C-alpha positions as CSV (number, residue, x, y, z in Angstrom):
1,M,58.0,114.6,24.1
2,A,61.2,115.3,26.1
3,D,61.0,117.6,29.1
4,A,62.2,121.2,28.8
5,A,65.6,120.6,30.4
6,T,66.5,117.8,28.0
7,R,65.4,119.8,25.0
8,L,67.4,122.8,26.1
9,A,70.5,120.7,26.8
10,T,70.2,119.1,23.3
11,L,69.9,122.5,21.7
12,A,72.9,123.8,23.6
13,E,75.0,120.8,22.7
14,D,74.1,121.0,19.1
15,L,75.3,124.6,19.0
16,L,78.5,124.1,21.1
17,G,79.5,120.8,19.6
18,S,80.2,119.3,23.0
19,P,78.2,118.1,26.1
20,L,76.8,120.8,28.4
21,P,79.4,121.1,31.2
22,V,77.0,122.0,33.9
23,R,73.7,120.6,35.2
24,L,70.6,122.3,33.7
25,R,67.3,122.9,35.4
26,A,64.3,124.3,33.5
27,W,61.2,126.2,34.5
28,D,59.1,123.0,34.7
29,G,61.5,121.5,37.3
30,S,63.1,119.1,34.9
31,E,66.9,118.6,35.2
32,T,69.6,117.0,33.1
33,G,73.4,117.0,33.0
34,P,76.3,116.3,35.4
35,A,75.1,115.4,38.9
36,E,78.0,117.2,40.6
37,G,78.9,120.8,40.4
38,P,76.9,124.0,39.7
39,V,73.4,124.2,38.2
40,L,72.4,126.5,35.5
41,V,68.7,127.4,36.2
42,V,66.4,128.7,33.5
43,R,63.6,130.1,35.6
44,D,61.3,131.4,32.9
45,R,60.5,131.0,29.2
46,R,61.1,134.7,28.8
47,A,64.8,134.0,28.9
48,L,64.4,132.0,25.6
49,R,62.3,134.8,24.0
50,R,65.2,137.1,24.7
51,M,67.6,134.7,23.0
52,V,65.3,134.4,20.0
53,W,65.2,138.1,19.5
54,K,68.8,138.8,20.5
55,P,70.8,135.7,19.6
56,G,74.2,135.5,21.4
57,E,75.5,137.2,24.5
58,L,73.1,140.2,24.7
59,G,70.1,137.9,24.9
60,L,71.7,135.9,27.7
61,A,72.8,139.0,29.5
62,R,69.3,140.4,29.5
63,A,67.9,137.1,30.9
64,W,70.6,137.1,33.7
65,V,69.9,140.8,34.6
66,A,66.2,140.1,34.7
67,G,66.7,137.1,37.0
68,E,65.3,134.7,34.4
69,I,68.5,132.6,34.4
70,D,70.7,132.0,37.5
71,V,73.4,129.7,38.8
72,E,73.1,127.6,41.9
73,G,76.4,126.6,43.5
74,D,79.8,127.9,42.7
75,L,79.4,130.8,40.2
76,Y,83.1,130.9,39.4
77,E,83.1,127.2,38.5
78,A,80.0,127.6,36.3
79,L,81.5,130.5,34.5
80,D,84.8,128.7,34.0
81,R,83.2,125.6,32.6
82,L,80.8,127.5,30.3
83,S,83.3,130.2,29.1
84,G,85.9,127.6,28.5
85,I,83.9,126.0,25.7
86,V,83.5,129.2,23.8
87,W,87.1,130.4,24.4
88,E,88.8,127.1,23.5
89,R,86.8,126.8,20.3
90,G,87.6,130.4,19.4
91,E,86.0,132.4,16.7
92,E,84.0,129.5,15.3
93,T,81.8,129.3,18.4
94,R,81.7,133.0,19.2
95,G,80.6,133.7,15.6
96,L,78.1,130.9,15.7
97,L,76.4,132.2,18.8
98,A,75.9,135.7,17.3
99,S,75.1,134.8,13.6
100,V,71.5,134.1,12.5
101,R,72.8,133.2,9.0
102,D,74.4,130.0,10.2
103,P,72.2,126.9,9.5
104,R,72.7,125.6,13.0
105,V,71.5,128.9,14.5
106,R,68.5,128.9,12.2
107,A,67.6,125.4,13.4
108,A,68.2,126.4,17.0
109,A,66.0,129.4,16.5
110,G,63.2,127.1,15.4
111,T,63.6,125.0,18.6
112,L,63.7,128.2,20.7
113,L,60.6,129.5,19.1
114,R,58.7,126.3,20.0
115,L,60.0,126.4,23.6
116,A,59.7,130.2,24.1
117,R,56.0,130.7,23.4
118,P,54.4,133.3,23.5
119,L,56.7,135.2,21.1
120,P,56.7,138.9,21.8
121,P,60.1,140.0,23.1
122,P,60.3,141.3,26.7
123,P,61.6,144.8,27.0
124,P,65.3,145.1,28.0
125,P,66.0,145.6,31.7
126,A,66.0,149.3,32.7
127,E,69.7,149.1,33.7
128,E,70.7,148.7,30.1
129,A,72.6,151.6,28.6
130,R,70.5,153.1,25.9
131,G,70.1,156.5,24.1
132,R,73.8,157.2,23.7
133,S,74.2,160.5,21.8
134,G,77.2,161.9,20.0
135,G,80.1,160.3,18.2
136,R,81.9,157.4,19.8
137,H,84.3,158.8,22.4
138,S,83.2,162.3,21.9
139,R,83.3,164.4,25.1
140,R,79.5,164.3,25.3
141,R,79.2,160.5,24.9
142,D,82.1,159.8,27.1
143,K,80.4,161.8,29.9
144,Q,77.2,159.8,29.4
145,A,79.2,156.5,29.6
146,I,81.0,157.5,32.7
147,S,77.8,158.6,34.4
148,H,76.1,155.3,33.5
149,H,78.9,153.3,35.2
150,Y,79.9,155.5,38.2
151,D,76.8,157.5,39.1
152,V,75.0,154.5,40.7
153,G,75.5,155.6,44.2
154,N,78.7,156.1,46.3
155,D,77.2,153.9,49.1
156,F,76.9,151.0,46.7
157,Y,80.5,151.4,45.6
158,A,81.6,151.7,49.2
159,L,79.9,148.4,50.0
160,V,81.7,146.6,47.1
161,L,85.1,148.3,47.3
162,G,85.5,148.6,51.0
163,P,87.0,151.5,52.9
164,S,89.8,152.2,50.4
165,M,87.3,153.2,47.7
166,V,89.9,152.2,45.1
167,Y,88.3,150.8,42.0
168,S,91.3,149.1,40.4
169,C,93.6,146.2,40.9
170,A,95.1,145.9,44.4
171,Y,98.7,144.8,45.0
172,W,99.0,141.7,47.1
173,T,102.2,141.0,48.9
174,D,102.0,138.8,52.0
175,G,98.3,138.2,52.3
176,G,96.6,140.9,54.4
177,T,93.3,142.7,53.9
178,L,91.9,144.3,50.8
179,E,92.5,147.7,52.4
180,E,96.2,146.9,52.9
181,A,96.6,145.6,49.4
182,Q,95.0,148.7,47.9
183,R,97.3,151.0,50.0
184,A,100.2,148.9,48.7
185,K,99.1,149.6,45.2
186,L,98.8,153.3,45.7
187,D,102.2,153.4,47.3
188,L,103.7,151.4,44.4
189,V,102.4,154.0,42.0
190,A,103.7,156.8,44.0
191,R,107.2,155.2,44.3
192,K,107.3,154.5,40.6
193,L,106.5,158.1,39.9
194,A,109.2,159.1,42.5
195,L,106.8,161.6,44.1
196,K,108.3,164.1,46.5
197,E,107.4,167.2,48.5
198,G,106.0,169.9,46.2
199,D,105.7,167.8,43.1
200,R,102.7,168.5,40.9
201,L,100.6,165.4,40.1
202,L,97.8,165.0,37.7
203,D,95.6,162.1,38.5
204,V,93.5,161.3,35.4
205,G,90.3,159.5,36.3
206,C,90.7,160.2,40.0
207,G,87.7,158.2,41.1
208,W,86.8,158.8,44.8
209,G,90.1,160.6,45.5
210,S,92.2,157.7,47.0
211,M,95.4,158.2,44.9
212,A,95.2,162.0,45.3
213,I,94.9,161.7,49.1
214,H,97.7,159.2,49.3
215,A,100.1,161.3,47.2
216,A,99.4,164.5,49.1
217,R,99.3,163.0,52.6
218,E,102.3,160.6,52.3
219,Y,104.5,162.3,49.8
220,G,103.6,166.0,50.0
221,A,102.5,166.3,46.4
222,R,100.2,168.9,45.1
223,V,97.5,167.1,43.2
224,V,94.9,167.9,40.5
225,G,92.4,165.0,40.2
226,I,89.9,164.9,37.3
227,T,86.8,162.8,36.7
228,L,83.7,163.0,34.6
229,S,81.5,161.7,37.5
230,R,79.9,164.4,39.6
231,E,79.1,161.8,42.3
232,Q,82.8,160.8,42.5
233,A,83.9,164.4,42.6
234,A,81.5,165.2,45.5
235,F,82.6,162.2,47.5
236,A,86.3,162.9,46.9
237,R,86.0,166.5,47.9
238,K,84.3,165.5,51.2
239,R,87.1,163.0,52.0
240,I,89.8,165.6,51.2
241,A,88.2,168.1,53.5
242,E,88.0,165.5,56.3
243,E,91.7,164.8,55.8
244,G,92.6,168.5,55.9
245,L,94.2,168.4,52.5
246,T,92.1,171.0,50.6
247,D,95.2,173.2,50.3
248,R,97.0,170.4,48.4
249,I,94.3,168.7,46.3
250,E,91.9,170.1,43.7
251,I,89.2,167.8,42.3
252,R,87.7,168.8,39.0
253,V,84.8,167.5,36.9
254,Q,86.8,167.7,33.7
255,D,87.7,165.8,30.6
256,Y,91.4,164.9,30.2
257,R,91.3,166.7,26.8
258,D,90.4,170.0,28.6
259,V,93.2,170.3,31.2
260,P,94.6,173.8,30.6
261,D,97.3,174.2,33.3
262,G,100.2,171.9,32.6
263,P,103.0,171.1,32.9
264,F,103.0,168.5,35.7
265,D,105.9,166.6,37.3
266,A,104.0,163.3,37.1
267,I,100.7,161.9,35.9
268,S,98.9,158.8,37.2
269,S,96.2,157.2,35.1
270,I,94.9,154.2,37.0
271,G,92.1,152.2,35.3
272,M,91.0,155.1,33.2
273,A,92.6,154.3,29.8
274,E,90.1,151.5,29.1
275,H,87.5,154.3,28.6
276,V,89.5,156.2,26.0
277,G,88.9,153.9,23.0
278,A,91.1,152.8,20.1
279,V,90.2,155.8,17.9
280,K,91.3,158.2,20.7
281,Y,94.2,156.4,22.3
282,R,97.0,158.2,20.4
283,E,95.3,161.5,21.2
284,Y,95.2,160.5,24.8
285,A,98.9,159.6,24.8
286,D,99.8,162.9,23.0
287,I,97.9,165.0,25.5
288,L,99.4,163.3,28.5
289,Y,102.9,163.7,27.0
290,G,102.2,167.4,26.4
291,L,101.0,167.9,30.0
292,L,104.3,166.6,31.5
293,K,107.5,168.6,32.2
294,P,110.6,167.3,30.5
295,G,111.7,164.4,32.6
296,G,108.2,163.9,33.9
297,R,106.8,160.4,34.5
298,L,103.6,158.7,33.5
299,L,102.2,155.7,35.3
300,N,99.5,154.2,33.2
301,H,97.7,151.3,34.9
302,Q,95.5,149.5,32.3
303,I,93.6,146.3,31.6
304,S,94.6,144.5,28.4
305,R,93.3,141.7,26.3
306,R,94.9,139.0,24.3
307,P,95.6,139.9,20.7
308,E,93.1,138.7,18.1
309,P,94.2,136.7,15.0
310,D,92.3,139.4,13.1
311,E,92.3,142.6,15.0
312,E,89.7,144.1,12.7
313,A,87.3,141.4,14.0
314,Y,87.6,142.6,17.7
315,R,84.2,143.5,19.2
316,V,83.5,144.9,22.6
317,D,81.8,142.4,24.9
318,A,78.1,142.8,24.5
319,F,77.2,142.3,28.2
320,I,79.9,144.8,29.4
321,D,79.0,147.3,26.7
322,A,75.3,147.3,27.6
323,Y,75.4,147.0,31.3
324,V,78.8,147.9,32.8
325,F,81.2,150.0,30.7
326,P,79.4,151.5,27.7
327,D,81.9,152.1,24.9
328,G,84.8,150.7,27.0
329,E,87.5,149.0,24.9
330,L,90.5,146.8,25.7
331,A,93.8,146.8,23.7
332,P,96.6,144.3,23.6
333,M,99.5,145.3,25.8
334,G,101.8,145.6,22.8
335,R,99.6,148.2,21.1
336,T,99.5,150.3,24.3
337,L,103.3,150.3,24.5
338,T,103.7,151.2,20.9
339,T,101.2,154.0,21.1
340,L,103.0,155.5,24.1
341,E,106.3,155.3,22.3
342,D,104.8,156.9,19.1
343,A,103.6,159.8,21.3
344,G,107.3,160.4,22.4
345,F,107.4,158.5,25.7
346,E,110.4,156.4,26.7
347,V,108.7,153.3,28.2
348,R,111.0,152.2,31.0
349,D,109.1,149.5,32.8
350,V,106.0,147.2,32.3
351,E,104.8,145.2,35.2
352,A,102.0,142.6,34.8
353,L,99.6,142.3,37.7
354,R,97.1,139.8,36.2
355,E,96.8,137.5,39.2
356,H,96.5,140.5,41.6
357,Y,93.4,141.6,39.8
358,A,91.8,138.2,40.1
359,L,92.4,138.2,43.8
360,T,90.9,141.8,44.0
361,L,87.8,140.9,42.2
362,R,87.1,137.8,44.3
363,R,87.3,140.1,47.4
364,W,84.9,142.5,45.8
365,V,82.4,139.7,45.0
366,A,82.7,138.5,48.6
367,N,81.9,142.0,49.8
368,L,78.8,142.1,47.6
369,E,77.6,138.7,48.5
370,E,78.0,139.3,52.2
371,E,75.9,142.5,52.0
372,W,73.5,141.3,49.3
373,G,70.3,142.6,50.9
374,R,71.9,146.0,51.5
375,A,73.4,146.1,47.9
376,V,69.9,145.5,46.5
377,R,68.4,148.2,48.6
378,L,71.1,150.7,47.6
379,S,70.7,150.0,43.9
380,S,68.3,147.4,42.5
381,P,68.2,143.6,42.3
382,A,69.2,143.8,38.6
383,R,72.1,146.1,39.3
384,A,73.4,143.8,42.1
385,R,73.1,140.8,39.7
386,I,75.0,142.8,37.0
387,W,77.9,143.5,39.3
388,R,78.1,140.0,40.7
389,L,78.3,138.4,37.2
390,Y,80.6,141.1,35.8
391,M,83.1,140.8,38.7
392,A,83.0,137.0,38.9
393,A,83.4,136.6,35.2
394,S,86.3,139.1,35.1
395,A,88.0,137.2,37.9
396,V,87.8,134.0,35.8
397,S,89.1,135.8,32.7
398,F,92.2,137.1,34.6
399,E,92.8,133.7,36.1
400,R,92.7,132.0,32.7
401,N,94.9,134.7,31.0
402,R,92.2,135.9,28.7
403,I,92.7,139.4,30.0
404,G,95.5,141.0,32.0
405,V,96.4,144.3,33.7
406,N,99.7,146.2,33.3
407,Q,101.5,149.2,34.8
408,F,103.5,151.1,32.2
409,L,106.1,153.5,33.6
410,A,107.0,156.0,30.9
411,V,109.2,159.1,30.9
412,K,109.1,162.3,28.8
413,T,112.8,162.0,28.4
414,P,114.4,165.3,27.3
415,P,116.8,165.7,24.3
416,S,119.8,165.3,26.7
417,G,118.7,161.7,27.3
418,T,118.6,162.1,31.1
419,S,115.7,160.0,32.2
420,G,116.1,160.6,35.9
421,L,115.4,156.9,36.6
422,P,117.7,154.9,38.9
423,L,120.4,152.7,37.4
424,R,119.3,149.8,39.6
425,T,116.3,148.1,38.0
426,R,113.0,148.5,39.9
427,E,114.5,150.4,42.8
428,W,111.0,151.3,43.9
429,T,110.3,147.7,44.9
430,E,112.9,147.7,47.6
């Protein structure tokens, strides 16, 4: 009988329709596959039991989080090789991996059953998001989703993000540090919004307060920052007090649907719209439009995905939904632009920053890996593994143009048609 690695490799190749692109090592020490490059390690049969009971990405995700599968060598290269097969073959392979009705999957399940004994499924890792209550993107459920993602400890985020405490794409110009690139991004947003002394800014999804502090300290703006995370709000308020800016910045634990005190001169929404959801996105755009003064500007910084041939077939990534961003959704760039226009905005500029996010994620992964022991102590081994995989896989997706990130500058242009924007295109870049 063939060893475990050979049987697993044969199974994978039958499913994928091509040779396994990485070396494989099984729990019995057997190995097969390319001699050079990263090694996919299946440490325990429990990983197979998870895939029997949850075919597709969720079973693999649970095995990774539990430490039952791992990668030795270059994680980015391994992810690039493995994801490339699924991505290039498109819906055929993605559907195959998730469907127990396909004959090849039924045959694979039989092989897995023989390899995975004994059969009872292991419980999901404790870090998996469960027990969501309320309708999708209701206020109650959104608050639960935000808490799952952000309330895992400010010290853990500080380790990953660095001193800037900015959890979104940095803006890389001429090299420099992550801190410098994040400051450049915040300043780019402020300049696009044309902030000036006394302007009233609403920062939607304010995180740990970095944009609010930058706008108040460098431009003299009066800022209201809102978040659903109590841990973020507490951290932001402490930073603001230390900066001596409590007279200029107010941080609220508040849903964007509940802001009562518009209008504002400008609104920044940086990395927040991904949480809104397709069913609520028009409402989100309408609310932000209503909160602006005539002539007010919106800077919406948002991750996008490539359009699907059949948009009705789009499904949220199972790993990210279960372990990273519960209920998070990505929309194609064109849909976001159309929705903003339908809400009444005049969209004046769209800037793609895809490569910038790949660079940012690689810096975050490096921070995590350099402080791995401390990261584990601050969270858990499983949580640290989740973040390493999520950020590395996201970096590869940005690099391969599977996802992107864009800044939309939109204006609530009054009936007079006076937008207030400069005649010279992108004057804020000078």
